[in-house]
C-alpha positions as CSV (number, residue, x, y, z in Angstrom):
1,X,15.4,-12.6,-44.6
2,X,14.1,-9.2,-43.5
3,X,16.2,-6.3,-42.4
4,X,15.4,-2.6,-41.6
5,X,17.4,0.3,-43.0
6,X,16.8,3.9,-43.9
7,X,17.7,5.6,-47.2
8,X,17.0,9.2,-46.2
9,X,17.2,11.1,-42.9
10,X,14.0,12.0,-41.0
11,X,11.4,10.7,-38.6
12,X,10.6,7.1,-37.7
13,X,8.7,6.8,-41.0
14,X,12.0,6.6,-43.0
15,X,12.7,3.1,-41.6
16,X,12.0,0.5,-44.3
17,X,11.7,-3.3,-44.2
18,X,13.8,-4.8,-46.9
19,X,14.5,-8.3,-48.2
20,X,18.2,-9.4,-48.1
21,X,20.3,-12.6,-48.2
22,X,21.1,-14.3,-45.0
23,X,24.7,-13.2,-44.3
24,X,27.6,-15.6,-44.0
25,X,30.0,-15.3,-41.0
26,X,33.5,-14.4,-41.7
27,X,36.6,-15.0,-39.6
28,X,35.9,-14.4,-36.0
29,X,32.2,-13.9,-36.6
30,X,29.0,-15.7,-35.6
31,X,25.6,-15.8,-37.3
32,X,22.8,-15.4,-34.9
33,X,19.1,-16.0,-35.5
34,X,17.4,-13.2,-33.6
35,X,14.8,-13.8,-30.8
36,X,14.8,-10.1,-29.6
37,X,16.6,-6.9,-30.4
38,X,17.2,-4.2,-27.9
39,X,16.6,-0.8,-29.5
40,X,19.2,1.9,-28.7
41,X,18.4,5.6,-28.3
42,X,21.5,6.7,-30.3
43,X,20.0,5.2,-33.4
44,X,17.1,7.6,-33.3
45,X,19.7,10.4,-33.5
46,X,21.6,8.8,-36.4
47,X,18.3,8.4,-38.2
48,X,17.6,12.1,-37.9
49,X,20.8,13.0,-39.8
50,X,22.3,16.5,-39.8
51,X,19.6,18.1,-37.7
52,X,20.6,15.9,-34.7
53,X,24.0,17.5,-34.5
54,X,27.5,17.0,-35.8
55,X,28.2,14.1,-33.3
56,X,25.4,12.0,-34.8
57,X,26.5,11.6,-38.4
58,X,26.3,8.4,-40.4
59,X,26.3,8.0,-44.2
60,X,23.3,6.6,-46.1
61,X,22.0,4.0,-46.5
62,X,21.6,3.9,-42.7
63,X,22.1,0.7,-40.8
64,X,21.0,0.3,-37.2
65,X,22.8,-1.0,-34.1
66,X,21.1,-3.1,-31.5
67,X,21.6,-5.6,-28.7
68,X,20.5,-8.9,-30.1
69,X,19.5,-12.1,-28.2
70,X,19.2,-15.3,-30.2
71,X,20.5,-18.7,-31.2
72,X,23.9,-19.4,-32.9
73,X,23.2,-20.6,-36.5
74,X,26.8,-20.8,-37.8
75,X,30.3,-19.9,-36.8
76,X,33.1,-18.4,-38.9
77,X,36.7,-19.5,-39.1
78,X,38.7,-19.2,-35.9
79,X,35.7,-19.1,-33.6
80,X,36.2,-21.2,-30.5
81,X,34.0,-21.8,-27.5
82,X,30.7,-21.2,-29.3
83,X,28.5,-23.8,-30.8
84,X,25.5,-23.9,-33.1
85,X,22.3,-24.0,-31.0
86,X,23.6,-22.0,-28.1
87,X,21.6,-19.0,-26.8
88,X,23.7,-15.8,-26.9
89,X,23.6,-12.0,-26.8
90,X,25.6,-9.6,-28.9
91,X,26.0,-6.0,-29.6
92,X,25.5,-5.7,-33.4
93,X,27.0,-2.6,-35.0
94,X,25.3,-2.9,-38.5
95,X,22.0,-4.3,-39.6
96,X,20.9,-5.3,-36.1
97,X,17.2,-5.0,-37.0
98,X,17.1,-8.2,-38.9
99,X,16.0,-11.9,-38.7
100,X,19.7,-12.9,-38.8
101,X,22.7,-10.9,-37.7
102,X,26.5,-11.1,-37.7
103,X,28.4,-10.5,-34.5
104,X,32.0,-10.5,-33.4
105,X,32.6,-13.7,-31.4
106,X,35.0,-12.0,-29.0
107,X,32.2,-10.0,-27.4
108,X,29.3,-12.5,-27.4
109,X,27.8,-13.5,-24.1
110,X,26.2,-16.9,-23.5
111,X,22.7,-16.5,-22.0
112,X,21.0,-19.0,-19.7
113,X,17.7,-20.2,-21.0
114,X,15.8,-18.9,-18.0
115,X,16.9,-15.3,-18.6
116,X,14.2,-13.1,-20.0
117,X,14.7,-11.2,-23.3
118,X,14.9,-7.8,-21.8
119,X,17.6,-8.6,-19.3
120,X,19.5,-10.6,-21.9
121,X,19.6,-7.6,-24.2
122,X,21.4,-5.6,-21.5
123,X,24.4,-8.0,-21.4
124,X,26.3,-7.0,-24.6
125,X,26.3,-3.2,-24.0
126,X,24.0,-1.6,-21.5
127,X,25.1,-3.5,-18.4
128,X,28.9,-3.3,-19.2
129,X,28.6,0.4,-19.7
130,X,26.6,0.9,-16.4
131,X,29.1,-1.1,-14.4
132,X,32.2,0.4,-15.9
133,X,31.1,4.1,-15.6
134,X,30.6,3.4,-11.9
135,X,34.0,1.9,-11.6
136,X,35.5,4.6,-13.7
137,X,34.1,7.0,-11.1
138,X,35.9,5.0,-8.4
139,X,32.7,4.3,-6.5
140,X,33.5,2.8,-3.0
141,X,31.0,1.3,-0.5
142,X,29.0,4.0,1.3
143,X,29.6,6.7,-1.3
144,X,26.7,8.6,-2.8
145,X,25.8,8.4,-6.5
146,X,23.8,10.5,-8.9
147,X,22.5,8.9,-12.1
148,X,21.1,11.1,-14.8
149,X,18.5,9.7,-17.3
150,X,17.8,7.1,-14.6
151,X,14.7,5.7,-16.3
152,X,16.6,4.7,-19.5
153,X,18.0,1.3,-20.3
154,X,21.5,2.0,-19.0
155,X,20.3,4.3,-16.2
156,X,18.0,1.9,-14.5
157,X,20.7,-0.7,-14.6
158,X,23.2,1.8,-13.1
159,X,20.9,2.3,-10.2
160,X,20.8,-1.5,-9.5
161,X,24.5,-2.0,-10.0
162,X,25.3,0.9,-7.6
163,X,23.3,-0.9,-5.0
164,X,25.3,-4.1,-5.7
165,X,28.5,-2.2,-5.3
166,X,27.5,-1.0,-1.9
167,X,26.6,2.7,-2.7
168,X,25.2,4.8,0.1
169,X,22.6,7.4,-1.0
170,X,21.5,6.9,-4.6
171,X,20.0,9.9,-6.4
172,X,18.2,9.6,-9.7
173,X,17.2,12.3,-12.1
174,X,14.6,12.0,-14.9
175,X,12.1,14.2,-16.8
176,X,8.6,13.2,-15.6
177,X,6.8,12.0,-12.6
178,X,6.4,8.5,-14.1
179,X,10.1,8.2,-14.7
180,X,10.9,9.4,-11.2
181,X,8.7,6.7,-9.7
182,X,10.2,4.1,-12.0
183,X,13.7,5.2,-10.8
184,X,12.6,4.7,-7.1
185,X,11.4,1.3,-7.9
186,X,14.8,0.4,-9.4
187,X,17.0,1.5,-6.5
188,X,16.9,5.3,-6.2
189,X,16.5,6.7,-2.7
190,X,15.8,10.2,-4.0
191,X,14.4,11.2,-7.5
192,X,14.6,14.7,-8.9
193,X,13.2,16.2,-12.1
194,X,16.0,17.7,-14.0
195,X,13.7,19.7,-16.3
196,X,13.0,22.0,-13.3
197,X,15.1,25.1,-12.9
198,X,16.3,24.4,-9.4
199,X,17.0,20.7,-9.8
200,X,20.5,21.2,-8.4
201,X,19.0,22.7,-5.3
202,X,16.8,19.7,-4.8
203,X,19.8,17.4,-5.1
204,X,21.8,19.5,-2.6
205,X,18.9,19.5,-0.2
206,X,18.9,15.7,-0.3
207,X,22.7,15.3,-0.2
208,X,24.0,18.4,1.6
209,X,27.7,17.5,1.3
210,X,27.4,16.8,-2.4
211,X,27.5,13.6,-4.4
212,X,30.7,11.5,-4.7
213,X,30.0,10.0,-8.1
214,X,27.9,11.3,-10.9
215,X,27.0,9.6,-14.2
216,X,25.8,11.6,-17.2
217,X,24.8,10.7,-20.8
218,X,22.9,14.0,-21.4
219,X,25.7,16.5,-21.8
220,X,25.1,20.2,-22.4
221,X,23.8,22.3,-19.6
222,X,22.9,19.3,-17.5
223,X,26.5,18.2,-17.4
224,X,27.7,21.7,-16.7
225,X,25.3,22.3,-13.8
226,X,26.1,18.8,-12.4
227,X,29.3,20.2,-11.1
228,X,27.3,22.3,-8.7
229,X,26.2,19.2,-6.8
230,X,29.5,17.3,-6.8
231,X,31.3,17.0,-3.4
232,X,34.9,18.0,-3.0
233,X,36.9,15.2,-4.7
234,X,33.6,14.2,-6.5
235,X,34.0,12.4,-9.8
236,X,31.7,12.9,-12.8
237,X,31.7,10.4,-15.6
238,X,30.2,11.3,-19.0
239,X,29.4,8.5,-21.5
240,X,27.1,10.2,-24.0
241,X,25.5,13.4,-25.1
242,X,21.8,12.8,-25.8
243,X,21.3,16.6,-25.9
244,X,23.6,16.8,-28.9
245,X,25.7,19.4,-27.0
246,X,29.2,18.7,-25.8
247,X,29.5,22.0,-23.9
248,X,32.7,22.4,-22.0
249,X,33.0,22.2,-18.3
250,X,34.5,25.3,-16.6
251,X,38.1,24.9,-15.6
252,X,37.2,26.4,-12.2
253,X,35.6,23.0,-11.4
254,X,39.0,21.4,-11.4
255,X,40.3,23.9,-8.9
256,X,37.3,23.1,-6.8
257,X,38.7,19.5,-6.4
258,X,36.2,18.0,-8.8
259,X,37.0,15.8,-11.8
260,X,35.5,14.7,-15.1
261,X,36.3,11.5,-16.9
262,X,34.9,10.2,-20.2
263,X,33.9,6.6,-21.1
264,X,33.4,4.8,-24.4
265,X,32.8,1.1,-24.5
266,X,34.8,0.5,-27.7
267,X,37.8,2.3,-26.3
268,X,37.5,0.4,-23.1
269,X,37.5,-3.0,-24.8
270,X,40.5,-2.0,-26.9
271,X,42.5,-0.8,-23.9
272,X,41.6,-3.5,-21.5
273,X,40.1,-6.4,-23.4
274,X,40.6,-9.1,-20.7
275,X,39.1,-7.0,-18.0
276,X,36.2,-6.0,-20.2
277,X,35.5,-9.6,-21.1
278,X,35.6,-10.6,-17.4
279,X,33.1,-7.9,-16.5
280,X,30.7,-9.1,-19.1
281,X,30.9,-12.6,-17.5
282,X,30.5,-11.0,-14.1
283,X,27.3,-9.3,-15.2
284,X,25.9,-12.4,-16.9
285,X,26.2,-14.1,-13.5
286,X,24.3,-11.3,-11.7
287,X,21.5,-11.5,-14.3
288,X,21.4,-15.3,-14.1
289,X,21.1,-15.0,-10.3
290,X,18.3,-12.5,-10.6
291,X,20.3,-9.7,-9.0
292,X,19.9,-7.5,-12.1
293,X,16.7,-7.3,-14.1
294,X,15.7,-5.1,-17.0
295,X,12.3,-3.5,-17.3
296,X,10.7,-3.8,-20.8
297,X,8.5,-0.8,-21.8
298,X,7.3,-2.3,-25.0
299,X,7.8,-5.3,-27.4
300,X,7.3,-4.4,-31.0
301,X,7.3,-6.6,-34.2
302,X,10.3,-6.1,-36.4
303,X,8.1,-5.0,-39.3
304,X,6.9,-2.1,-37.1
305,X,10.4,-0.8,-36.2
306,X,9.2,2.7,-36.8
307,X,6.9,2.4,-33.8
308,X,9.8,1.4,-31.6
309,X,11.6,4.6,-32.7
310,X,8.5,6.7,-32.0
311,X,8.4,5.4,-28.4
312,X,12.0,6.5,-27.9
313,X,11.5,9.9,-29.7
314,X,8.6,10.6,-27.3
315,X,11.0,10.2,-24.4
316,X,8.3,8.3,-22.5
317,X,9.9,4.8,-22.4
318,X,10.7,3.2,-19.1
319,X,13.6,0.8,-19.5
320,X,14.0,-1.1,-22.8
321,X,12.1,-1.2,-26.0
322,X,12.4,-4.5,-27.9
323,X,11.9,-5.6,-31.4
324,X,10.9,-9.3,-32.1
325,X,11.1,-11.0,-35.5
């Protein structure tokens, strides 16, 4: 089979297609023949190596993560409730860019045949993160929400889920006119360009009392300035640092009756496995019913994985970028 790895840090060109043996599932694992692979932005950071910042360090040779949709080919010992031939989706932590992948059975989602590849690739990771960061922020019906990076895979799902949860005003931020329009099409009432100096003023003008829940995966100055637009008792939830900067938030924000929480999917699944599993099934129902849909910016052959990374490096992608074997 083919798989993609990198043996040096650098640009997309370091990604190499290799030949490898089809892996054998161990205890609690499932072998999946890939139909489509959702490419995650974080892997472009890992690929860059030390220059991406201390928080994005992985040893060589570099393997790649991904959200894989495909067909069960074999199951390992102890796996129950999954059968050969079923269509599933799984977050694959190593060697996701491959014709066949291994996944932990515990976190696999069964996928209806009518669900498109893009939406199916959101079920293992993107959709659960989007839902849980909103719930971590304690969103209640009628409250306002601000979603940073709203044109990304998780961001455009967070906009839709906020609507499903009964949010009031939904504000999106992104870095280009095309991304702002895309955010409006996926549920935002107001879209603001956060590369502009006075983006906080634009948000305040739209929501004078401040936003109740704020979702951020950028970090750095964007997160710090976000506290300027939070309402009293507003809640910010951070779940990434695409900027590579984990700048601290001033303690004075706490005294202003504003709070910050962090979210990590692995930690969530470890702390509340039954609830995490239930939320995955909840989201699969929304997708099957057509209440949540993913936009696919591009579909790229597996052999051209470097092109998929170029699209993410250029920061122009709207929604998901997929690889297909």
